[in-house]
C-alpha positions in Angstrom: 111.7 108.0 108.4 109.4 111.0 107.9 109.6 110.6 104.2 108.7 106.9 104.5 105.8 107.8 106.7 104.4 109.9 103.9 105.3 107.6 101.0 104.2 104.1 102.2 100.6 105.0 103.1 100.0 106.2 99.5 100.0 102.6 98.4 97.2 101.8 100.8 94.9 104.6 99.8 92.4 104.0 97.0 94.2 105.6 94.1 97.6 104.3 95.0 96.4 100.8 95.7 94.3 100.7 92.5 97.3 101.9 90.4 99.5 99.2 92.0 96.9 96.5 91.2 96.5 97.7 87.6 100.3 97.6 87.1 100.4 94.1 88.4 97.6 93.2 86.1 99.5 94.4 83.1 102.6 92.5 84.2 100.6 89.3 84.7 98.4 89.8 81.5 100.2 87.4 79.2 101.5 84.7 81.5 98.7 84.7 84.2 95.5 86.2 82.5 93.2 84.9 85.3 95.4 86.6 88.0 95.6 89.7 85.9 91.9 90.0 85.4 91.4 89.5 89.2 93.9 92.3 90.0 92.2 94.7 87.5 88.7 93.9 88.7 89.8 94.5 92.3 91.3 97.8 91.3 88.1 98.9 89.5 86.0 97.8 92.5 88.2 99.9 94.9 87.9 103.0 92.7 84.1 102.6 92.3 83.6 101.9 96.0 85.8 104.8 97.3 84.3 107.3 94.8 80.8 106.7 95.8 79.5 109.8 97.7 77.3 107.8 100.1 80.2 105.6 101.1 82.7 108.4 101.5 80.5 110.6 103.4 79.5 107.8 105.8 83.2 107.0 106.5 84.0 110.8 106.9 81.1 111.4 109.2 82.2 108.5 111.5 85.2 110.7 112.3 83.7 114.2 112.0 80.7 113.6 114.2 82.6 112.3 117.2 83.1 115.9 118.4 80.8 118.9 117.8 81.6 122.6 118.5 80.7 123.2 122.2 77.7 125.5 122.7 78.5 127.8 124.4 82.2 127.6 123.8 83.9 127.6 127.3 86.8 129.9 128.2 90.3 128.5 128.4 93.9 129.8 128.9 94.8 129.5 125.3 93.6 128.5 121.8 95.9 125.9 120.1 95.6 125.8 116.3 97.1 122.9 114.4 98.8 123.5 111.0 97.6 122.4 107.6 95.4 125.4 107.1 97.4 127.5 104.7 99.5 127.5 101.6 102.6 129.8 101.2 102.8 133.0 99.3 104.6 131.6 96.2 104.2 133.5 92.9 101.8 134.2 91.4 99.9 134.2 94.8 100.0 137.8 96.1 99.8 136.6 99.8 99.4 133.5 101.9 96.2 131.6 101.2 94.0 129.3 103.1 93.7 125.7 102.1 90.6 123.5 102.4 91.3 123.3 106.1 91.7 127.1 106.3 88.6 127.3 108.6 91.0 126.4 111.5 92.7 129.7 111.7 89.6 131.7 110.8 87.6 129.9 113.6 90.4 130.3 116.1 90.7 134.0 115.4 87.0 134.3 115.9 87.1 132.5 119.2 89.9 134.9 120.3 87.9 137.9 119.3 84.9 136.5 121.3 87.1 136.4 124.4 87.3 132.7 124.7 91.1 132.7 125.5 93.8 135.4 125.8 96.4 133.6 123.8 96.7 132.0 120.4 99.2 129.2 119.9 99.8 128.4 116.2 101.6 125.1 115.7 103.0 124.0 112.3 106.3 123.8 110.6 106.8 123.3 106.8 108.2 120.3 104.9 111.3 121.7 103.2 111.8 118.9 100.7 108.6 120.1 98.9 110.3 123.3 98.1 108.7 126.8 98.1 108.5 129.1 101.1 110.9 129.1 104.0 108.2 130.5 106.2 106.5 128.1 108.6 102.8 127.3 108.5 102.6 128.9 111.9 103.9 132.1 110.5 101.4 132.0 107.6 98.5 131.5 110.1 99.9 134.4 112.1 99.4 136.6 109.1 95.7 135.7 108.9 95.2 136.0 112.7 96.6 139.5 112.7 94.5 140.4 109.7 91.5 139.4 111.9 92.6 141.8 114.6 94.5 139.4 116.9 97.3 141.4 118.4 100.8 140.1 117.7 101.6 140.2 121.4 99.0 137.5 122.0 100.2 135.1 119.3 102.7 132.3 120.2 104.4 130.4 117.3 105.5 126.8 117.3 107.3 126.4 114.0 109.1 123.1 113.9 106.4 120.3 114.1 105.8 118.3 110.9 103.0 115.9 112.2 100.3 115.8 114.9 102.5 114.0 117.4 105.2 116.7 117.1 102.4 119.4 117.4 101.4 117.9 120.8 105.0 117.5 122.1 106.1 121.0 121.1 102.9 122.6 122.3 103.2 120.9 125.7 106.6 122.6 126.1 105.0 126.0 125.4 102.2 125.3 127.8 104.7 124.5 130.6 106.7 127.6 129.9 103.7 129.9 129.9 102.0 128.2 132.9 98.9 127.4 130.7 96.6 124.7 132.0 93.6 124.5 129.7 93.4 125.0 125.9 90.8 125.1 123.2 92.1 122.7 120.5 91.1 123.9 117.0 91.6 121.6 114.0 89.5 120.1 111.3 86.6 117.8 112.5 88.0 114.8 110.7 91.4 115.3 112.3 90.0 116.0 115.8 89.6 112.4 117.2 93.3 111.6 116.5 94.4 115.0 117.8 92.5 114.7 121.0 93.9 111.1 121.6 97.5 112.4 121.1 97.2 115.4 123.3 95.4 113.5 126.1 98.2 110.9 125.9 100.5 113.7 126.9 98.2 114.7 129.8 97.3 118.0 128.1 93.8 119.3 129.1 92.1 120.1 125.8 88.6 121.2 125.0 87.8 120.1 121.4 86.7 123.0 119.2 86.4 121.3 115.7 85.7 123.2 112.5 86.0 122.5 108.7 83.1 120.0 108.6 82.7 118.3 105.1 79.6 116.3 106.1 77.0 118.6 107.7 73.6 116.8 108.0 72.3 113.3 107.8 70.7 114.1 104.4 74.1 115.0 103.1 75.2 111.4 103.6 72.6 109.9 101.3 72.5 112.6 98.6 70.1 115.4 97.9 66.5 115.3 98.7 65.4 115.2 95.1 65.3 112.1 92.9 68.0 113.6 90.7 70.2 114.2 93.7 69.8 110.6 94.9 70.7 109.3 91.4 73.8 111.5 91.3 74.8 110.2 94.7 75.1 106.7 93.3 77.6 107.8 90.6 81.4 107.9 91.1 82.9 111.3 91.9 86.5 112.5 92.2 85.5 114.6 95.2 84.2 111.5 97.0 87.5 109.7 96.5 89.2 112.6 98.1 86.9 112.5 101.1 87.3 108.7 101.4 91.1 109.1 101.3 91.1 111.8 103.9 89.1 109.7 106.3 91.2 106.6 105.6 94.4 108.7 106.3 93.0 109.4 109.8 92.2 105.8 110.5 95.6 104.6 109.3 97.3 107.3 111.2 95.4 106.5 114.4 96.3 102.8 114.2 100.0 103.6 113.6 100.1 106.1 116.5 98.3 103.7 118.8 100.9 101.0 117.9 103.7 103.4 118.7 102.0 104.4 122.0 101.3 107.9 120.9 97.5 107.8 121.1 
């Protein structure tokens, strides 16, 4: 079931859906040329639309800008960090490394050092069918936290969860065992709306502390200030497709979680 939950959405995202339409177009090319041309044209439209920086940033900001870092950041009983922020120490990497979402653990360690909470709860397992390290993402994040002067005694690991729902369920058990009431929830800004909905569904008192913003200002949505920048913002970019897909993943995930009663 977990494998299917990762596989099936790939055919809904822009690259997967466009590839599927193009393959259908090739199959239909000789016997149904009109149908084939329609499938190929739709595939090209999807690719062009999703790779437009203005479109992708608009979709991404619709998620990222729902929550902003509180100022000042209030104190809580613990800081919960969701996985997805690291990559394992597989050769030739000399050590664990941060991924695009690596701001999660860096920001959480900074909040700890500022005295915002006395405990750091790191939540994240590792999908074993991908191969590689046997260490959990939580353990990888622990290495970074300790490198940023967070004492090992103040770090609690949750090493089995493979999705956001499991993050919340397993963290709730830790909170109950540790008599922790309020938490600062740290994850990427695009991931925060779904995460908050899931944690609140389980009656966990969370204070959103988002980080890892990809869209930072209104001007970033429409390209650069210069004419050259605005022209470039109209052209397809692979980076924009990645942003569009990341936002779409959150919307698809939220719908599925809502249908299952998890959010």
